[in-house]
N, CA, C and O atoms as a MOPAC input file, in Angstrom:
PM7 MOZYME 1SCF
protein

 N     24.23700 1   127.46300 1   126.49800 1
 C     24.25400 1   128.55400 1   125.56300 1
 C     25.42900 1   129.47000 1   125.92200 1
 O     25.63500 1   129.78600 1   127.09400 1
 N     26.17900 1   129.88500 1   124.93800 1
 C     27.32900 1   130.75700 1   125.16000 1
 C     26.87600 1   132.12200 1   125.66100 1
 O     25.85200 1   132.65700 1   125.23500 1
 N     27.66800 1   132.66800 1   126.57500 1
 C     27.35400 1   133.97800 1   127.14100 1
 C     28.55700 1   134.89400 1   126.95300 1
 O     29.68900 1   134.41200 1   126.90000 1
 N     28.34300 1   136.19400 1   126.85200 1
 C     29.47100 1   137.11500 1   126.72600 1
 C     30.30700 1   137.11100 1   128.00200 1
 O     29.79000 1   136.88200 1   129.09600 1
 N     31.60100 1   137.36700 1   127.84900 1
 C     32.50300 1   137.41400 1   128.99600 1
 C     32.11800 1   138.58400 1   129.90000 1
 O     31.95200 1   139.71100 1   129.43100 1
 N     31.97800 1   138.31100 1   131.19500 1
 C     31.54600 1   139.34500 1   132.13700 1
 C     32.70400 1   139.89700 1   132.95800 1
 O     32.48600 1   140.59800 1   133.94600 1
 N     33.93200 1   139.58600 1   132.55700 1
 C     35.07800 1   140.06900 1   133.30900 1
 C     35.47200 1   139.07600 1   134.39100 1
 O     34.85300 1   138.02400 1   134.54500 1
 N     36.50500 1   139.42600 1   135.13100 1
 C     36.99500 1   138.55100 1   136.19300 1
 C     36.00900 1   138.54000 1   137.34800 1
 O     35.75200 1   139.56300 1   137.98300 1
 N     35.46200 1   137.35900 1   137.60400 1
 C     34.47400 1   137.23500 1   138.66900 1
 C     34.79600 1   136.01900 1   139.52500 1
 O     35.38200 1   135.04200 1   139.05800 1
 N     34.40500 1   136.10300 1   140.76800 1
 C     34.46600 1   134.97100 1   141.68800 1
 C     33.13700 1   134.91800 1   142.39700 1
 O     32.35600 1   135.86900 1   142.35600 1
 N     32.88900 1   133.81000 1   143.04100 1
 C     31.57100 1   133.61600 1   143.64300 1
 C     31.61600 1   133.62500 1   145.16400 1
 O     32.56700 1   133.15300 1   145.78700 1
 N     30.56700 1   134.17200 1   145.72900 1
 C     30.23700 1   133.94500 1   147.13400 1
 C     29.20700 1   132.83000 1   147.10900 1
 O     28.24500 1   132.89700 1   146.34400 1
 N     29.38900 1   131.82000 1   147.92000 1
 C     28.37100 1   130.78500 1   148.08400 1
 C     27.98600 1   130.84900 1   149.55300 1
 O     28.75800 1   130.45600 1   150.42900 1
 N     26.78900 1   131.34800 1   149.81100 1
 C     26.37800 1   131.62800 1   151.18000 1
 C     25.07200 1   130.91700 1   151.51600 1
 O     24.18300 1   130.78600 1   150.67400 1
 N     24.97600 1   130.46200 1   152.75800 1
 C     23.74600 1   129.83800 1   153.24900 1
 C     22.79700 1   130.94800 1   153.69900 1
 O     23.16700 1   131.81900 1   154.48600 1
 N     21.58200 1   130.89900 1   153.18900 1
 C     20.58400 1   131.93500 1   153.46400 1
 C     19.30900 1   131.26000 1   153.96100 1
 O     18.94800 1   130.18100 1   153.48900 1
 N     18.63100 1   131.89300 1   154.90800 1
 C     17.37000 1   131.35600 1   155.42900 1
 C     16.33500 1   131.22000 1   154.31500 1
 O     16.34000 1   131.97800 1   153.34600 1
 N     15.45100 1   130.23900 1   154.47400 1
 C     14.44200 1   129.92600 1   153.46000 1
 C     13.58900 1   131.13400 1   153.07800 1
 O     13.41400 1   131.41300 1   151.89200 1
 N     13.05800 1   131.84900 1   154.06000 1
 C     12.18000 1   132.99300 1   153.76400 1
 C     12.92600 1   134.07100 1   152.97600 1
 O     12.35300 1   134.70700 1   152.09100 1
 N     14.18800 1   134.26900 1   153.29600 1
 C     15.00100 1   135.26500 1   152.59100 1
 C     15.26200 1   134.79800 1   151.16200 1
 O     15.14300 1   135.58000 1   150.21900 1
 N     15.62000 1   133.51700 1   151.00300 1
 C     15.84700 1   132.97200 1   149.65000 1
 C     14.59500 1   133.10400 1   148.80000 1
 O     14.66900 1   133.47000 1   147.62700 1
 N     13.45400 1   132.80700 1   149.38900 1
 C     12.18800 1   132.88300 1   148.64900 1
 C     11.92000 1   134.32400 1   148.18700 1
 O     11.53000 1   134.54600 1   147.04100 1
 N     12.12700 1   135.29800 1   149.07700 1
 C     11.87600 1   136.70300 1   148.74000 1
 C     12.87400 1   137.20900 1   147.69300 1
 O     12.49000 1   137.91400 1   146.76000 1
 N     14.13800 1   136.85400 1   147.84400 1
 C     15.15200 1   137.28200 1   146.87500 1
 C     14.85200 1   136.67200 1   145.50800 1
 O     15.01100 1   137.34100 1   144.48700 1
 N     14.42500 1   135.42200 1   145.47700 1
 C     14.06100 1   134.77900 1   144.20300 1
 C     12.91100 1   135.53700 1   143.55200 1
 O     12.92600 1   135.77800 1   142.34500 1
 N     11.92100 1   135.91000 1   144.34500 1
 C     10.77000 1   136.64700 1   143.82300 1
 C     11.19200 1   138.01900 1   143.28100 1
 O     10.78500 1   138.40900 1   142.18700 1
 N     12.00500 1   138.74000 1   144.04700 1
 C     12.47700 1   140.05900 1   143.61100 1
 C     13.31700 1   139.95300 1   142.33700 1
 O     13.18100 1   140.76600 1   141.42300 1
 N     14.18200 1   138.94700 1   142.28900 1
 C     15.02400 1   138.75500 1   141.10800 1
 C     14.17600 1   138.42800 1   139.88200 1
 O     14.39800 1   138.97800 1   138.80300 1
 N     13.21200 1   137.53700 1   140.05100 1
 C     12.33900 1   137.15500 1   138.93900 1
 C     11.55300 1   138.35800 1   138.43900 1
 O     11.41900 1   138.55600 1   137.23200 1
 N     11.03500 1   139.16100 1   139.36200 1
 C     10.30200 1   140.37600 1   138.97000 1
 C     11.19700 1   141.34600 1   138.19800 1
 O     10.72300 1   142.09100 1   137.34000 1
 N     12.49000 1   141.32900 1   138.51100 1
 C     13.45400 1   142.20700 1   137.83700 1
 C     14.00000 1   141.59500 1   136.54500 1
 O     14.80400 1   142.20700 1   135.84200 1
 N     13.54500 1   140.37500 1   136.24900 1
 C     14.00500 1   139.64300 1   135.05900 1
 C     15.51800 1   139.38700 1   135.09500 1
 O     16.22400 1   139.52300 1   134.09600 1
 N     15.98100 1   139.00900 1   136.29700 1
 C     17.38300 1   138.66600 1   136.51000 1
 C     17.47000 1   137.35200 1   137.27300 1
 O     16.53300 1   136.97000 1   137.97400 1
 N     18.59400 1   136.66600 1   137.13500 1
 C     18.84300 1   135.50600 1   137.98700 1
 C     19.08400 1   136.01700 1   139.40700 1
 O     19.38200 1   137.19500 1   139.60300 1
 N     18.95800 1   135.14300 1   140.38300 1
 C     19.22800 1   135.53900 1   141.77000 1
 C     20.67000 1   136.02200 1   141.89100 1
 O     20.93600 1   137.04100 1   142.52800 1
 N     21.59800 1   135.28900 1   141.28100 1
 C     23.00400 1   135.67600 1   141.33200 1
 C     23.21700 1   137.08500 1   140.78300 1
 O     23.88300 1   137.90500 1   141.41600 1
 N     22.65700 1   137.36500 1   139.61400 1
 C     22.86100 1   138.67600 1   138.99800 1
 C     22.12900 1   139.77800 1   139.75500 1
 O     22.63100 1   140.89700 1   139.85900 1
 N     20.95200 1   139.47000 1   140.28300 1
 C     20.18900 1   140.44700 1   141.06300 1
 C     21.01000 1   140.91300 1   142.26600 1
 O     21.15600 1   142.11200 1   142.50300 1
 N     21.54400 1   139.94700 1   143.02300 1
 C     22.32900 1   140.30300 1   144.21000 1
 C     23.65300 1   140.94600 1   143.79600 1
 O     24.08900 1   141.91200 1   144.42200 1
 N     24.29700 1   140.42300 1   142.75100 1
 C     25.55800 1   141.01800 1   142.28200 1
 C     25.35400 1   142.47300 1   141.87000 1
 O     26.19900 1   143.32300 1   142.15100 1
 N     24.23800 1   142.76200 1   141.20700 1
 C     23.94100 1   144.14900 1   140.82600 1
 C     23.80400 1   145.03800 1   142.05700 1
 O     24.33900 1   146.14500 1   142.09200 1
 N     23.08600 1   144.55100 1   143.06300 1
 C     22.90400 1   145.34500 1   144.28400 1
 C     24.22100 1   145.50600 1   145.04000 1
 O     24.48000 1   146.56400 1   145.61400 1
 N     25.05400 1   144.46100 1   145.04300 1
 C     26.37000 1   144.59200 1   145.67400 1
 C     27.22700 1   145.61500 1   144.93300 1
 O     27.95100 1   146.38900 1   145.55900 1
 N     27.14800 1   145.62100 1   143.61200 1
 C     27.91700 1   146.59800 1   142.82500 1
 C     27.48700 1   148.02300 1   143.16900 1
 O     28.33200 1   148.90100 1   143.34300 1
 N     26.19100 1   148.25300 1   143.26700 1
 C     25.69200 1   149.58600 1   143.63600 1
 C     26.12100 1   149.93400 1   145.06400 1
 O     26.55800 1   151.05300 1   145.33600 1
 N     25.99400 1   148.97200 1   145.96200 1
 C     26.36900 1   149.15000 1   147.36100 1
 C     27.86200 1   149.48300 1   147.47700 1
 O     28.26700 1   150.25900 1   148.34300 1
 N     28.66600 1   148.89300 1   146.60000 1
 C     30.11200 1   149.11400 1   146.61100 1
 C     30.51200 1   150.39100 1   145.87800 1
 O     31.68900 1   150.75100 1   145.84500 1
 N     29.52800 1   151.07400 1   145.28900 1
 C     29.82400 1   152.29900 1   144.55900 1
 C     30.42500 1   152.05200 1   143.18400 1
 O     31.16400 1   152.88700 1   142.66300 1
 N     30.10400 1   150.90100 1   142.59800 1
 C     30.64000 1   150.53600 1   141.29100 1
 C     29.50100 1   150.22400 1   140.31500 1
 O     29.34900 1   149.08000 1   139.88700 1
 N     28.70700 1   151.23100 1   139.96400 1
 C     27.54700 1   150.98500 1   139.09900 1
 C     27.91800 1   150.49300 1   137.70000 1
 O     27.06300 1   149.96800 1   136.98800 1
 N     29.17200 1   150.65400 1   137.30000 1
 C     29.57100 1   150.17400 1   135.97800 1
 C     29.52000 1   148.64700 1   135.86200 1
 O     29.58600 1   148.10600 1   134.75900 1
 N     29.40300 1   147.95600 1   137.00100 1
 C     29.31400 1   146.49600 1   136.97500 1
 C     27.87800 1   145.99000 1   137.10000 1
 O     27.65800 1   144.78500 1   137.22200 1
 N     26.91300 1   146.88400 1   137.07100 1
 C     25.49600 1   146.49300 1   137.09000 1
 C     25.10600 1   146.07300 1   135.68200 1
 O     25.35800 1   146.79000 1   134.71400 1
 N     24.49200 1   144.90700 1   135.58100 1
 C     24.06400 1   144.40100 1   134.27500 1
 C     22.56400 1   144.56900 1   134.10100 1
 O     21.79200 1   144.44200 1   135.05100 1
 N     22.17500 1   144.85400 1   132.88400 1
 C     20.76000 1   145.01700 1   132.54500 1
 C     20.12600 1   143.64000 1   132.32600 1
 O     20.81900 1   142.68100 1   131.98900 1
 N     18.81100 1   143.54900 1   132.51900 1
 C     18.13200 1   142.27300 1   132.26300 1
 C     18.32100 1   141.83800 1   130.80800 1
 O     18.37700 1   142.66000 1   129.89400 1
 N     18.41700 1   140.54600 1   130.62900 1
 C     18.56800 1   139.99000 1   129.28700 1
 C     17.19600 1   139.75500 1   128.66500 1
 O     16.27900 1   139.30400 1   129.35100 1
 N     17.04200 1   140.05200 1   127.38300 1
 C     15.76500 1   139.76000 1   126.72800 1
 C     15.51100 1   138.24800 1   126.65100 1
 O     14.38900 1   137.81400 1   126.39400 1
 N     16.56600 1   137.45300 1   126.87700 1
 C     16.42300 1   135.99000 1   126.85600 1
 C     16.12100 1   135.40900 1   128.23300 1
 O     16.09800 1   134.18900 1   128.39500 1
 N     15.89000 1   136.25800 1   129.22200 1
 C     15.64400 1   135.78300 1   130.58800 1
 C     14.47200 1   134.81700 1   130.63000 1
 O     13.41700 1   135.07000 1   130.04800 1
 N     14.67300 1   133.70300 1   131.32900 1
 C     13.60500 1   132.74300 1   131.57500 1
 C     13.55800 1   132.48800 1   133.07900 1
 O     14.55000 1   132.05000 1   133.66200 1
 N     12.42700 1   132.75500 1   133.70900 1
 C     12.35200 1   132.54800 1   135.15600 1
 C     12.53400 1   131.07500 1   135.51800 1
 O     12.15000 1   130.17800 1   134.76800 1
 N     13.11900 1   130.85700 1   136.67000 1
 C     13.30400 1   129.49700 1   137.16400 1
 C     12.35600 1   129.24900 1   138.32700 1
 O     11.89100 1   130.18300 1   138.98100 1
 N     12.08600 1   128.00300 1   138.56600 1
 C     11.25100 1   127.58900 1   139.69200 1
 C     12.06300 1   127.75900 1   140.98100 1
 O     13.25600 1   127.45600 1   141.00200 1
 N     11.43600 1   128.23600 1   142.04000 1
 C     12.12100 1   128.34400 1   143.33100 1
 C     12.38000 1   126.94300 1   143.85900 1
 O     11.48000 1   126.10300 1   143.85100 1
 N     13.59800 1   126.68100 1   144.31900 1
 C     13.98600 1   125.36700 1   144.84200 1
 C     14.24400 1   125.47800 1   146.34100 1
 O     15.35100 1   125.83300 1   146.74800 1
 N     13.23700 1   125.18000 1   147.17300 1
 C     13.40500 1   125.34900 1   148.62100 1
 C     14.47000 1   124.44600 1   149.23600 1
 O     14.98900 1   124.74900 1   150.31000 1
 N     14.80000 1   123.34100 1   148.57000 1
 C     15.80200 1   122.42200 1   149.12100 1
 C     17.23500 1   122.91900 1   148.94200 1
 O     18.14700 1   122.43000 1   149.60800 1
 N     17.43700 1   123.87600 1   148.05700 1
 C     18.77900 1   124.42900 1   147.84400 1
 C     18.99400 1   125.51000 1   148.89800 1
 O     18.37900 1   126.57400 1   148.84600 1
 N     19.87500 1   125.22500 1   149.85400 1
 C     20.03000 1   126.10000 1   151.01800 1
 C     21.06800 1   127.20700 1   150.82900 1
 O     21.24000 1   128.05400 1   151.70600 1
 N     21.74800 1   127.20100 1   149.70400 1
 C     22.76200 1   128.22700 1   149.46000 1
 C     22.39100 1   129.07900 1   148.25300 1
 O     21.60400 1   128.68100 1   147.39400 1
 N     22.98200 1   130.25100 1   148.22400 1
 C     22.83400 1   131.15600 1   147.08800 1
 C     24.24300 1   131.43000 1   146.57100 1
 O     25.14500 1   131.76100 1   147.34000 1
 N     24.41700 1   131.28800 1   145.27500 1
 C     25.69800 1   131.58500 1   144.64600 1
 C     25.59800 1   132.95800 1   143.99200 1
 O     24.71600 1   133.21000 1   143.17100 1
 N     26.51300 1   133.83300 1   144.37000 1
 C     26.50600 1   135.20800 1   143.86200 1
 C     27.84000 1   135.44900 1   143.17100 1
 O     28.88900 1   135.47200 1   143.81600 1
 N     27.79400 1   135.62700 1   141.86900 1
 C     29.01500 1   135.89100 1   141.10400 1
 C     29.11000 1   137.38700 1   140.82700 1
 O     28.26400 1   137.96400 1   140.14300 1
 N     30.15000 1   137.99800 1   141.36800 1
 C     30.32400 1   139.43100 1   141.12000 1
 C     31.76900 1   139.70700 1   140.71600 1
 O     32.67000 1   138.91100 1   140.98100 1
 N     31.96300 1   140.82800 1   140.08300 1
 C     33.27800 1   141.23000 1   139.58700 1
 C     34.25900 1   141.33900 1   140.75600 1
 O     33.87400 1   141.69000 1   141.87200 1
 N     35.52600 1   141.03500 1   140.48700 1
 C     36.54600 1   141.08500 1   141.53800 1
 C     36.67300 1   142.46600 1   142.17800 1
 O     36.96000 1   142.56200 1   143.37100 1
 N     36.46600 1   143.53100 1   141.41100 1
 C     36.52400 1   144.87800 1   141.99100 1
 C     35.40300 1   145.07800 1   143.00900 1
 O     35.59600 1   145.72900 1   144.03600 1
 N     34.24000 1   144.51900 1   142.71900 1
 C     33.10900 1   144.59600 1   143.65400 1
 C     33.44600 1   143.79500 1   144.90400 1
 O     33.20800 1   144.25700 1   146.02000 1
 N     33.99600 1   142.60800 1   144.72600 1
 C     34.37900 1   141.77100 1   145.87700 1
 C     35.36500 1   142.50800 1   146.78000 1
 O     35.24900 1   142.45700 1   148.00500 1
 N     36.33200 1   143.19000 1   146.17700 1
 C     37.32900 1   143.91100 1   146.97300 1
 C     36.66900 1   145.01700 1   147.79200 1
 O     37.00200 1   145.19700 1   148.96400 1
 N     35.74900 1   145.75100 1   147.20000 1
 C     35.04700 1   146.82200 1   147.93100 1
 C     34.15500 1   146.23900 1   149.02000 1
 O     34.07000 1   146.78700 1   150.11900 1
 N     33.49000 1   145.12600 1   148.71300 1
 C     32.63400 1   144.48000 1   149.71400 1
 C     33.49500 1   144.01000 1   150.88900 1
 O     33.09200 1   144.14700 1   152.04400 1
 N     34.66400 1   143.46200 1   150.60500 1
 C     35.57100 1   143.02400 1   151.67400 1
 C     35.97700 1   144.20000 1   152.55900 1
 O     36.04100 1   144.06400 1   153.78000 1
 N     36.25000 1   145.34900 1   151.95300 1
 C     36.60200 1   146.54400 1   152.73200 1
 C     35.42300 1   146.99900 1   153.58800 1
 O     35.60000 1   147.34200 1   154.75700 1
 N     34.22200 1   147.00200 1   153.01200 1
 C     33.03500 1   147.40900 1   153.76900 1
 C     32.79000 1   146.44700 1   154.93000 1
 O     32.43700 1   146.86900 1   156.03100 1
 N     32.98000 1   145.15100 1   154.67500 1
 C     32.77900 1   144.14600 1   155.72100 1
 C     33.75700 1   144.36700 1   156.87400 1
 O     33.36500 1   144.34900 1   158.04100 1
 N     35.01700 1   144.57100 1   156.54400 1
 C     36.02700 1   144.80400 1   157.58100 1
 C     35.72200 1   146.07900 1   158.35400 1
 O     35.84700 1   146.10900 1   159.57800 1
 N     35.32700 1   147.12500 1   157.65000 1
 C     34.99600 1   148.39400 1   158.29300 1
 C     33.80400 1   148.24700 1   159.23600 1
 O     33.72500 1   148.92700 1   160.25900 1
 N     32.88900 1   147.36500 1   158.88800 1
 C     31.69800 1   147.15300 1   159.71100 1
 C     31.94500 1   146.16000 1   160.84600 1
 O     31.04400 1   145.90300 1   161.64400 1
 N     33.15200 1   145.59800 1   160.93000 1
 C     33.48400 1   144.70800 1   162.03000 1
 C     33.29500 1   143.23000 1   161.75000 1
 O     33.36800 1   142.41800 1   162.67200 1
 N     33.05700 1   142.87000 1   160.52600 1
 C     32.90000 1   141.45700 1   160.17700 1
 C     34.27300 1   140.81500 1   160.02900 1
 O     35.21000 1   141.45100 1   159.54700 1
 N     34.39200 1   139.56700 1   160.43900 1
 C     35.66700 1   138.85400 1   160.33600 1
 C     35.95500 1   138.37800 1   158.91700 1
 O     37.10100 1   138.07700 1   158.58200 1
 N     34.91500 1   138.30900 1   158.07800 1
 C     35.05200 1   137.86400 1   156.68600 1
 C     33.91400 1   138.47300 1   155.87000 1
 O     32.88800 1   138.85300 1   156.43500 1
 N     34.07900 1   138.57000 1   154.55700 1
 C     33.01900 1   139.16100 1   153.73000 1
 C     31.73300 1   138.33900 1   153.64600 1
 O     30.65000 1   138.91600 1   153.54700 1
 N     31.82400 1   137.00900 1   153.68300 1
 C     30.62800 1   136.17700 1   153.47600 1
 C     29.50800 1   136.46900 1   154.47900 1
 O     28.36200 1   136.61200 1   154.05300 1
 N     29.77500 1   136.56400 1   155.78300 1
 C     28.68300 1   136.89600 1   156.70700 1
 C     28.08000 1   138.28000 1   156.42500 1
 O     26.88300 1   138.49400 1   156.61700 1
 N     28.90900 1   139.19600 1   155.97800 1
 C     28.43300 1   140.52600 1   155.59100 1
 C     27.47100 1   140.40300 1   154.41300 1
 O     26.42100 1   141.04600 1   154.39300 1
 N     27.83100 1   139.57400 1   153.43300 1
 C     26.97000 1   139.36200 1   152.26500 1
 C     25.64800 1   138.72900 1   152.69300 1
 O     24.59300 1   139.09700 1   152.17500 1
 N     25.69200 1   137.78300 1   153.63000 1
 C     24.45800 1   137.17000 1   154.14300 1
 C     23.56400 1   138.24400 1   154.75000 1
 O     22.36800 1   138.29000 1   154.46000 1
 N     24.12900 1   139.10700 1   155.58700 1
 C     23.33800 1   140.17900 1   156.19700 1
 C     22.83500 1   141.16500 1   155.14500 1
 O     21.71500 1   141.66500 1   155.25200 1
 N     23.64500 1   141.44600 1   154.14000 1
 C     23.24400 1   142.34000 1   153.05300 1
 C     22.04400 1   141.75800 1   152.30900 1
 O     21.06600 1   142.46200 1   152.05800 1
 N     22.11900 1   140.47700 1   151.95800 1
 C     21.02200 1   139.81600 1   151.23400 1
 C     19.76400 1   139.78600 1   152.09700 1
 O     18.66100 1   139.99000 1   151.59100 1
 N     19.92100 1   139.53500 1   153.39200 1
 C     18.77500 1   139.51500 1   154.30300 1
 C     18.10400 1   140.88300 1   154.34300 1
 O     16.87800 1   140.97100 1   154.28400 1
 N     18.89200 1   141.95000 1   154.44300 1
 C     18.32100 1   143.30400 1   154.43200 1
 C     17.66500 1   143.62200 1   153.10100 1
 O     16.62100 1   144.27300 1   153.05500 1
 N     18.27000 1   143.16900 1   152.03300 1
 C     17.71200 1   143.38300 1   150.69800 1
 C     16.32200 1   142.75700 1   150.60700 1
 O     15.39600 1   143.36300 1   150.06800 1
 N     16.18300 1   141.55000 1   151.13400 1
 C     14.88500 1   140.86200 1   151.11800 1
 C     13.87700 1   141.57200 1   152.01400 1
 O     12.72300 1   141.76100 1   151.62900 1
 N     14.30900 1   141.96200 1   153.19700 1
 C     13.39300 1   142.61400 1   154.14400 1
 C     12.95300 1   143.99300 1   153.67500 1
 O     11.86200 1   144.44800 1   154.01900 1
 N     13.79500 1   144.66100 1   152.89100 1
 C     13.48500 1   146.01600 1   152.42400 1
 C     12.92600 1   146.03300 1   151.01100 1
 O     12.91500 1   147.07900 1   150.36300 1
 N     12.46500 1   144.89600 1   150.53100 1
 C     11.84100 1   144.84600 1   149.21300 1
 C     12.76400 1   145.19100 1   148.06300 1
 O     12.33700 1   145.78400 1   147.07300 1
 N     14.03800 1   144.81800 1   148.19100 1
 C     14.98600 1   145.06900 1   147.11400 1
 C     15.74100 1   146.37100 1   147.23800 1
 O     16.44800 1   146.77100 1   146.31400 1
 N     15.60100 1   147.03800 1   148.37300 1
 C     16.32500 1   148.29500 1   148.60400 1
 C     17.48600 1   147.99800 1   149.54900 1
 O     17.27700 1   147.58000 1   150.68800 1
 N     18.70100 1   148.21600 1   149.07200 1
 C     19.88400 1   147.95400 1   149.88600 1
 C     20.11200 1   149.09500 1   150.86700 1
 O     19.88900 1   150.26300 1   150.54600 1
 N     20.55600 1   148.74300 1   152.05500 1
 C     20.88700 1   149.74700 1   153.06300 1
 C     22.31300 1   149.50900 1   153.54200 1
 O     22.87900 1   148.43600 1   153.33600 1
 N     22.87200 1   150.50400 1   154.17000 1
 C     24.23000 1   150.39800 1   154.70000 1
 C     24.19600 1   149.52000 1   155.94300 1
 O     23.30000 1   149.65100 1   156.77700 1
 N     25.17000 1   148.62700 1   156.06400 1
 C     25.27700 1   147.77100 1   157.23900 1
 C     26.25700 1   148.45300 1   158.18500 1
 O     27.43100 1   148.62800 1   157.85600 1
 N     25.77400 1   148.83200 1   159.34500 1
 C     26.57100 1   149.62800 1   160.28600 1
 C     27.64000 1   148.81400 1   161.00900 1
 O     28.79300 1   149.23700 1   161.08800 1
 N     27.26800 1   147.65500 1   161.53400 1
 C     28.22800 1   146.85000 1   162.27700 1
 C     27.76300 1   145.41100 1   162.29500 1
 O     26.58200 1   145.11500 1   162.10900 1
 N     28.70800 1   144.52900 1   162.52100 1
 C     28.38800 1   143.11100 1   162.56400 1
 C     27.88300 1   142.70700 1   163.94200 1
 O     26.89500 1   141.98400 1   164.06500 1
 N     28.55200 1   143.16800 1   164.94600 1
 C     28.20400 1   142.79100 1   166.31000 1
 C     28.86400 1   143.78800 1   167.24500 1
 O     29.75600 1   144.54200 1   166.85500 1
 N     28.41400 1   143.77300 1   168.46200 1
 C     29.07500 1   144.58300 1   169.46900 1
 C     29.63200 1   143.62700 1   170.50800 1
 O     28.92300 1   142.76000 1   171.01900 1
 N     30.89500 1   143.79500 1   170.80900 1
 C     31.50800 1   142.93100 1   171.80700 1
 C     31.02300 1   143.33200 1   173.19100 1
 O     30.80600 1   144.50700 1   173.48600 1
 N     30.86100 1   142.32000 1   174.02500 1
 C     30.46600 1   142.58900 1   175.40600 1
 C     31.69700 1   142.45600 1   176.28800 1
 O     32.49800 1   141.53500 1   176.12300 1
 N     31.83400 1   143.36000 1   177.20100 1
 C     32.92200 1   143.29000 1   178.15400 1
 C     32.40900 1   142.54700 1   179.37800 1
 O     31.51200 1   143.02000 1   180.07600 1
 N     32.98000 1   141.39500 1   179.62600 1
 C     32.56300 1   140.59700 1   180.77400 1
 C     33.53500 1   140.84900 1   181.91700 1
 O     34.75100 1   140.78100 1   181.74100 1
 N     32.99300 1   141.13700 1   183.06800 1
 C     33.84000 1   141.35500 1   184.23900 1
 C     33.39400 1   140.42100 1   185.34400 1
 O     32.22900 1   140.03200 1   185.42200 1
 N     34.32700 1   140.07500 1   186.18400 1
 C     33.96800 1   139.23000 1   187.32500 1
 C     33.94800 1   140.09200 1   188.57900 1
 O     34.68100 1   141.07500 1   188.69300 1
 N     33.10800 1   139.70600 1   189.49900 1
 C     32.94200 1   140.50400 1   190.71500 1
 C     34.01500 1   140.22500 1   191.71900 1
 O     34.01900 1   140.81600 1   192.79900 1

């Protein structure tokens, strides 16, 4: 079925743990959005770009959860991707994708409420005696 143009978008394809995928699918379905659009909407808000948040479609049809699919594809506007990349770098991540994985995990754990990700990791200083 033809869909309206959503602007320039690219996808994150990220591997997510089963329990997180299951919860995100449930939250997205409750919101009458696809998993991709649900996460893209939250990333847009997280990036401070609410103009890229899409409303649920009256034609929404829920899909069955597929536990064998180990990745989640998230299509978001290029402006959102650029802001997410900046946030990831600021938080110490080497690339945006691991930041998105942590963002989605927090989203699932917080019942659909996004929180700020403070840092990716803390380096340890190893010294020899």
